[in-house]
N, C-alpha and C positions, 0 to 999 in steps of 0.2 A: 465072110469077107465082104459080100455085097452090102450087108447092113452096116459094117464098119465104115465103108466108103461113104455111104449115105449120111452116117452120123458126122463124119469129118466135113463133108460138104455143107451140111446143115450148120455146123459150128463156124465154118469160114464165113458163110452168109450172115450169120447172126453177129459175128464180130465186125464185119464190114458195115452192117447197118446200125450197129449199136452206138457208134460215135456220132451219128447224125442227129441233129435237132430238127424235128419236124416243125414247120411253121404253117400258120394259117395262110391259105392261098392268097397271093398278091401282097403279102406283108412279110416283115421280118419278125413278127410276133410269134413266140413259141406256141405250138398247138397244145391246148389243155382245155378241159371242160369249162374252167372258170374264164379263161381268155375268150373262148368261143362264145360264151353267154354274154360277156361284156360287149364284144363286137356285134353280136346279134342285136343287142339292145340299142347300140349306137346306129346300126343300119336301119332299125325301125324308126329311130329319130330322124335320120337323114331322109328317108322316104316320106315321113310326115311333113318335113320342111318342103320337099318338092311338091307335095299335094296342098301345101298351105293350110294344114290342118292344126290350128292352134289348140283346139280341144284335145286332140290326141297327144300333142306335145306336153300339155299341162298334166295329163295322166301319167306321163313318164317321169315327172319331177317329184322329188321328195318334198314333203311338207316343210323340210328344213332348207329348201332351195334358197340360195342367196347369190346375187350377181353384183359384182362391183365394177363391171365393165372395164377393168384394167386401168382405171384412172385414179389419180390421187385425190380427187374431190369426191365427196359422198353424194353430190347432187344427182348423179345418174344411177345410184345404187337402188336395187329393188329386191324384194323377196317373193316368196311363193304367192302371196295374196295379190301382187301386182303382175305376176308372170303372164297370165292370160291376156290382160290388157296390152302389155308390151308386145307379146307375140302376135296377137290379132292385128294390132296396128301396123307392125312391120310387114307382116305377110299380106295384109290387105293392099299395101302399096306396091307389092311386087307381082309380076306375072311371069310365066314361062321360066320358072326357077329350075336351074340345073345345079345340083349341090353334090360335089364329089369330095370324098375324104380319103387321104392316104394315112394309114396307121403307122406311126413311127415307133411308139413305145407304150407299154402298159406297165405300170408299177402298182403293186397292191400292198397296202398296209392295213392290217386288221380288217374292218368291213368296208374299206374305201379302195377305189380304183382310180388312178390318175392316168389318163389316156392322152398322150401327145399326138396331135393330128396336124396334117397340112391340108388346108382347105383350098379347093379350086371350084369356084362357083360363078355362075352368071345368071342374070335376071333382067327383066325389063321393068322400068318404072315410068310413070307418066307424070309430067309436070302439071301445073295448074291449068294450062290450056289444053291438056289432053295429049300433048306430043310425047311419043314414046322414045325412050332412050335405053339402050342396052348397056348394062354395067357388068364388068368383069372384076372378080375379087380373088386374090391369092393372099392367103394369110396362114398363120399358125395359131393353134389354140390348144388349151388343155381342158379336156372334159373331165369333170370329177363326178364319180358315181358312188353310191353307197348301196350295200346289200342289206335289205330289210328283213332277211330271213326267208323270203320267197322269190324276190326278183331284184334286179339292179335298177336303181332310180337315180336321176340326175341331181347332184347337189349344186353344180354350177357349170357354166360354159355353153348353155343352149343359145 
């Protein structure tokens, strides 16, 4: 009788928990090994931005990286070969970077992951006279990553 009661309690608990979708803490992203690996990759990227580490960021990019900057003109587009120059220039101008991301959605197709994020960032820049100005940025972005068979690499959005 006692084992039957234990079994019934176990089944009730399993049924109650079975309908819940577990999410990655602080997000509405479903918990899975793939989603966890994608977010871990993006968190490493976020920390490298805060450290102003352009070399680390380039190592996170795919050789197929392409950035169109979301504009209709191609004048500001660049690929992997120019990525280090662009990142180093931008990061050199900024100090005291705080870069926070809120993960909205991850969609995966084949070897690609499309991650919608909300950005909340602040940083200090200096003008030509050396005067510091604190900037705040709130934006949305889509980070696109590709699985190369060993790790996730950025295709765009850095």
